[in-house]
mmCIF file of the C-alpha atoms, coordinates in Angstrom:
data_MODEL
# 
_entry.id   MODEL 
# 
loop_
_atom_site.group_PDB 
_atom_site.id 
_atom_site.type_symbol 
_atom_site.label_atom_id 
_atom_site.label_alt_id 
_atom_site.label_comp_id 
_atom_site.label_asym_id 
_atom_site.label_entity_id 
_atom_site.label_seq_id 
_atom_site.pdbx_PDB_ins_code 
_atom_site.Cartn_x 
_atom_site.Cartn_y 
_atom_site.Cartn_z 
_atom_site.occupancy 
_atom_site.B_iso_or_equiv 
_atom_site.pdbx_formal_charge 
_atom_site.auth_seq_id 
_atom_site.auth_comp_id 
_atom_site.auth_asym_id 
_atom_site.auth_atom_id 
_atom_site.pdbx_PDB_model_num 
ATOM 1  C CA . MET A 1 1  ? 190.457 177.592 8.695  1.00 0.00 ? 1  MET A CA 1 
ATOM 2  C CA . LEU A 1 2  ? 187.080 178.102 7.887  1.00 0.00 ? 2  LEU A CA 1 
ATOM 3  C CA . HIS A 1 3  ? 187.616 176.446 4.173  1.00 0.00 ? 3  HIS A CA 1 
ATOM 4  C CA . ILE A 1 4  ? 189.498 172.939 6.444  1.00 0.00 ? 4  ILE A CA 1 
ATOM 5  C CA . SER A 1 5  ? 186.438 173.077 8.123  1.00 0.00 ? 5  SER A CA 1 
ATOM 6  C CA . MET A 1 6  ? 184.478 173.288 5.708  1.00 0.00 ? 6  MET A CA 1 
ATOM 7  C CA . ALA A 1 7  ? 185.602 170.600 3.894  1.00 0.00 ? 7  ALA A CA 1 
ATOM 8  C CA . TYR A 1 8  ? 185.328 168.847 6.945  1.00 0.00 ? 8  TYR A CA 1 
ATOM 9  C CA . MET A 1 9  ? 181.896 168.774 7.117  1.00 0.00 ? 9  MET A CA 1 
ATOM 10 C CA . THR A 1 10 ? 181.399 168.300 4.217  1.00 0.00 ? 10 THR A CA 1 
ATOM 11 C CA . LYS A 1 11 ? 183.142 164.295 3.991  1.00 0.00 ? 11 LYS A CA 1 
ATOM 12 C CA . SER A 1 12 ? 181.067 163.390 7.455  1.00 0.00 ? 12 SER A CA 1 
ATOM 13 C CA . HIS A 1 13 ? 179.736 160.948 5.348  1.00 0.00 ? 13 HIS A CA 1 
ATOM 14 C CA . GLU A 1 14 ? 183.236 159.225 4.195  1.00 0.00 ? 14 GLU A CA 1 
ATOM 15 C CA . LYS A 1 15 ? 185.539 156.912 5.986  1.00 0.00 ? 15 LYS A CA 1 
ATOM 16 C CA . LYS A 1 16 ? 187.662 160.123 6.227  1.00 0.00 ? 16 LYS A CA 1 
ATOM 17 C CA . SER A 1 17 ? 184.927 161.220 8.977  1.00 0.00 ? 17 SER A CA 1 
ATOM 18 C CA . GLU A 1 18 ? 187.447 159.671 11.489 1.00 0.00 ? 18 GLU A CA 1 
ATOM 19 C CA . ILE A 1 19 ? 189.098 163.253 11.387 1.00 0.00 ? 19 ILE A CA 1 
ATOM 20 C CA . LEU A 1 20 ? 185.543 165.267 11.711 1.00 0.00 ? 20 LEU A CA 1 
ATOM 21 C CA . LEU A 1 21 ? 184.667 162.587 14.844 1.00 0.00 ? 21 LEU A CA 1 
ATOM 22 C CA . LYS A 1 22 ? 188.133 163.338 16.563 1.00 0.00 ? 22 LYS A CA 1 
ATOM 23 C CA . ILE A 1 23 ? 187.216 167.473 15.681 1.00 0.00 ? 23 ILE A CA 1 
ATOM 24 C CA . ALA A 1 24 ? 183.609 166.629 17.089 1.00 0.00 ? 24 ALA A CA 1 
ATOM 25 C CA . ASN A 1 25 ? 185.304 164.789 20.329 1.00 0.00 ? 25 ASN A CA 1 
ATOM 26 C CA . SER A 1 26 ? 187.398 167.867 20.688 1.00 0.00 ? 26 SER A CA 1 
ATOM 27 C CA . HIS A 1 27 ? 184.952 170.047 21.024 1.00 0.00 ? 27 HIS A CA 1 
ATOM 28 C CA . ASN A 1 28 ? 182.378 168.525 23.273 1.00 0.00 ? 28 ASN A CA 1 
ATOM 29 C CA . LYS A 1 29 ? 181.733 169.505 26.321 1.00 0.00 ? 29 LYS A CA 1 
ATOM 30 C CA . ASN A 1 30 ? 184.468 167.250 28.073 1.00 0.00 ? 30 ASN A CA 1 
ATOM 31 C CA . ASN A 1 31 ? 186.988 169.829 26.023 1.00 0.00 ? 31 ASN A CA 1 
ATOM 32 C CA . LEU A 1 32 ? 186.551 172.939 24.441 1.00 0.00 ? 32 LEU A CA 1 
ATOM 33 C CA . ASN A 1 33 ? 182.794 172.645 24.799 1.00 0.00 ? 33 ASN A CA 1 
ATOM 34 C CA . ILE A 1 34 ? 180.689 174.312 21.522 1.00 0.00 ? 34 ILE A CA 1 
ATOM 35 C CA . ARG A 1 35 ? 177.732 173.777 22.551 1.00 0.00 ? 35 ARG A CA 1 
ATOM 36 C CA . PRO A 1 36 ? 175.121 172.592 19.962 1.00 0.00 ? 36 PRO A CA 1 
ATOM 37 C CA . HIS A 1 37 ? 173.210 175.656 19.461 1.00 0.00 ? 37 HIS A CA 1 
ATOM 38 C CA . LEU A 1 38 ? 176.175 177.112 18.296 1.00 0.00 ? 38 LEU A CA 1 
ATOM 39 C CA . TYR A 1 39 ? 176.193 175.386 14.843 1.00 0.00 ? 39 TYR A CA 1 
ATOM 40 C CA . SER A 1 40 ? 173.714 176.762 13.954 1.00 0.00 ? 40 SER A CA 1 
ATOM 41 C CA . LEU A 1 41 ? 174.437 180.020 14.337 1.00 0.00 ? 41 LEU A CA 1 
ATOM 42 C CA . TRP A 1 42 ? 177.861 178.953 12.220 1.00 0.00 ? 42 TRP A CA 1 
ATOM 43 C CA . LEU A 1 43 ? 176.404 177.826 9.598  1.00 0.00 ? 43 LEU A CA 1 
ATOM 44 C CA . ASP A 1 44 ? 174.383 181.702 9.162  1.00 0.00 ? 44 ASP A CA 1 
ATOM 45 C CA . SER A 1 45 ? 176.968 183.691 9.235  1.00 0.00 ? 45 SER A CA 1 
ATOM 46 C CA . LEU A 1 46 ? 178.303 180.945 7.125  1.00 0.00 ? 46 LEU A CA 1 
ATOM 47 C CA . VAL A 1 47 ? 175.534 181.522 4.981  1.00 0.00 ? 47 VAL A CA 1 
ATOM 48 C CA . SER A 1 48 ? 175.043 185.415 5.553  1.00 0.00 ? 48 SER A CA 1 
ATOM 49 C CA . ALA A 1 49 ? 178.744 185.463 4.373  1.00 0.00 ? 49 ALA A CA 1 
ATOM 50 C CA . ALA A 1 50 ? 178.653 183.892 1.157  1.00 0.00 ? 50 ALA A CA 1 
ATOM 51 C CA . LYS A 1 51 ? 175.162 185.834 0.342  1.00 0.00 ? 51 LYS A CA 1 
ATOM 52 C CA . SER A 1 52 ? 177.041 189.465 1.438  1.00 0.00 ? 52 SER A CA 1 
ATOM 53 C CA . ILE A 1 53 ? 179.944 189.189 -1.417 1.00 0.00 ? 53 ILE A CA 1 
ATOM 54 C CA . ASN A 1 54 ? 177.874 186.564 -4.014 1.00 0.00 ? 54 ASN A CA 1 
ATOM 55 C CA . HIS A 1 55 ? 174.837 188.293 -5.574 1.00 0.00 ? 55 HIS A CA 1 
ATOM 56 C CA . ASP A 1 56 ? 174.456 184.911 -7.263 1.00 0.00 ? 56 ASP A CA 1 
ATOM 57 C CA . PHE A 1 57 ? 173.610 183.441 -3.992 1.00 0.00 ? 57 PHE A CA 1 
ATOM 58 C CA . ASP A 1 58 ? 169.932 182.432 -4.477 1.00 0.00 ? 58 ASP A CA 1 
ATOM 59 C CA . ASN A 1 59 ? 167.359 180.754 -1.443 1.00 0.00 ? 59 ASN A CA 1 
ATOM 60 C CA . ASN A 1 60 ? 168.512 177.526 -3.809 1.00 0.00 ? 60 ASN A CA 1 
ATOM 61 C CA . THR A 1 61 ? 172.195 177.570 -3.612 1.00 0.00 ? 61 THR A CA 1 
ATOM 62 C CA . GLU A 1 62 ? 171.430 178.143 0.431  1.00 0.00 ? 62 GLU A CA 1 
ATOM 63 C CA . LYS A 1 63 ? 168.990 175.073 0.959  1.00 0.00 ? 63 LYS A CA 1 
ATOM 64 C CA . LEU A 1 64 ? 172.826 173.150 -1.015 1.00 0.00 ? 64 LEU A CA 1 
ATOM 65 C CA . TRP A 1 65 ? 174.939 174.217 1.197  1.00 0.00 ? 65 TRP A CA 1 
ATOM 66 C CA . ARG A 1 66 ? 172.261 173.683 4.418  1.00 0.00 ? 66 ARG A CA 1 
ATOM 67 C CA . THR A 1 67 ? 171.954 170.170 2.818  1.00 0.00 ? 67 THR A CA 1 
ATOM 68 C CA . CYS A 1 68 ? 175.628 169.827 2.248  1.00 0.00 ? 68 CYS A CA 1 
ATOM 69 C CA . LEU A 1 69 ? 177.018 170.958 5.982  1.00 0.00 ? 69 LEU A CA 1 
ATOM 70 C CA . GLN A 1 70 ? 174.389 169.867 8.150  1.00 0.00 ? 70 GLN A CA 1 
ATOM 71 C CA . PRO A 1 71 ? 175.518 165.620 8.117  1.00 0.00 ? 71 PRO A CA 1 
ATOM 72 C CA . GLY A 1 72 ? 178.784 167.047 9.272  1.00 0.00 ? 72 GLY A CA 1 
ATOM 73 C CA . ILE A 1 73 ? 177.262 169.665 12.291 1.00 0.00 ? 73 ILE A CA 1 
ATOM 74 C CA . ASP A 1 74 ? 174.563 166.750 13.471 1.00 0.00 ? 74 ASP A CA 1 
ATOM 75 C CA . LEU A 1 75 ? 177.850 164.428 14.223 1.00 0.00 ? 75 LEU A CA 1 
ATOM 76 C CA . MET A 1 76 ? 179.235 167.639 15.648 1.00 0.00 ? 76 MET A CA 1 
ATOM 77 C CA . ILE A 1 77 ? 176.229 167.441 18.242 1.00 0.00 ? 77 ILE A CA 1 
ATOM 78 C CA . SER A 1 78 ? 176.100 163.885 18.042 1.00 0.00 ? 78 SER A CA 1 
ATOM 79 C CA . ARG A 1 79 ? 179.540 164.391 20.278 1.00 0.00 ? 79 ARG A CA 1 
ATOM 80 C CA . TYR A 1 80 ? 179.039 166.709 22.118 1.00 0.00 ? 80 TYR A CA 1 
ATOM 81 C CA . GLN A 1 81 ? 177.610 164.572 25.171 1.00 0.00 ? 81 GLN A CA 1 
ATOM 82 C CA . VAL A 1 82 ? 180.298 162.231 24.460 1.00 0.00 ? 82 VAL A CA 1 
ATOM 83 C CA . VAL A 1 83 ? 182.367 161.587 27.479 1.00 0.00 ? 83 VAL A CA 1 
# 
């Protein structure tokens, strides 16, 4: 599930993001109610886990991960209030 979620999050700019939109809508306040602040915790936990198992995971790699995943997170957050 983690692998799949990361794949969707990194493709938020593509037409295939319709899948991510569907997921975002299922996570909004009217459905699963995944609150917006939890996405940054998800990303922090993901980065922390990657650092703990990969000694080559440096600050530059972290920045790239965060830059790559942030648009998907932004999309998820943007759908939270949608009715």
